[in-house]
N, C-alpha and C positions, 0 to 999 in steps of 0.2 A: 870390346869389354876387357877390363883389366883384372878379371877374377876367373877362376876355373868355372867352366860351365857344365851343366848336366849333359851327359853324352860325349864329353871329350875323353880322350885316352891320354894318359900321362905315364911316364916312368916314375915309380914311387919306391921308397924304402918302406918295408913293413917292420916296425919296431919289435913285433912279437916273434920275428924270425930272423934274428941278427946273423945267424950262421948259414942262412940260405945262400948258396953260391949263385943264385939267379937274381940277386939284387943289384941294382934296382930292377923291378919287374913292371910290366905294363898293368894298368888298372883303369877301369872306366869310372868316371865321376857319376854317382847316382843321386846325390843330394840335389835339392832344388836350387835354381839360380838365385832366388831371394836369400836362401840360407847361405849359399856359397859367397854371396856378396857381403853379408853382414857378420859372418862368423869367422873365427880364426882357424876353423877346421872344415873338412869336407868328408863326405861319406863316399867310399869307393868299393868296387868289387874287383878283386885281383883276377888276372887272366893267366892262363897257362897255354903253352903251345907244345907241351911235352907229348911225344908220340906214345909214351908209356902210360899216360893218364887214362883211367877208366871212368868215363863220365856217367853220372846218373842223369837220365833224360829230363827229369823235372827240375833239377837244381843246378845243372851245369849246361849253360847255353852256348851253342856254337855260333861264333861270329867270324865271318870270312876275312881273310887278309885284305887290307885296304880300308876297311870300315874304321873310321876314326883315326886312320893312319897306322892301324895295327900292321906290323911287319910280316906276320905269319897268320895262317888260320889259327884261331884261338878259341879257348873255352872260358867263358865267364863263370867264375866259381861263386855262385850266388849264396852258398852256404858259408862264405867267408867274408861277408860284408863287414867293413871296418871303418871307424871314424879316425881320420888322421889330421894332425896339425898340418897346416899348409907348408910348413918347413920340410915335411917329408915328401912333398912333390918335387921331383928332381929335374924333370925335363918335359915340356909339353906346352900346349897340346901337340900331339904328333901329327894331327891332320884336322879335318873337319869333324862334325858330329857323327857319331854312330847313328845309322838309320833308325828312325822311330820304331820300326817293326822289331828290331833287335832290342832296343831299349825297353819296350813293353814286355818282351819275353824275359829280360833280366829282372824287371820289377816283379813279374809273376813268379820267377824262380826264387826271389828273396822271400816272397809271401809263403811259398811252399816250404822253404827252409825254416821259416819261423812257425810253421804248424798251421797256417791258414788253410782250412779245408773247404772254404766257400767256392762255389763254381764260378 
């Protein structure tokens, strides 16, 4: 396929953080493949591998190194989901798709971050 796919990990530039020394950073594509194919943008969740980051267990999802090509154990920051023009995708995909069990945890984390209280 010639478009970014749900569950892939890419290096991306985040335009709202131009002074971030960690750019480009890894992010997981969370928008659907149909949307990714037909739109000029994609929805992503940035990841961090910082040892100093203090995760919240409901909105920060741990993903082990190797999943989707992640170079390090990482945390998906579901409270920072962002829509990016595809020109902000710098390099990727880094590997195969992140396992479905982690992708569902990320989706649940996004729902919690948006205030969804349904069980």
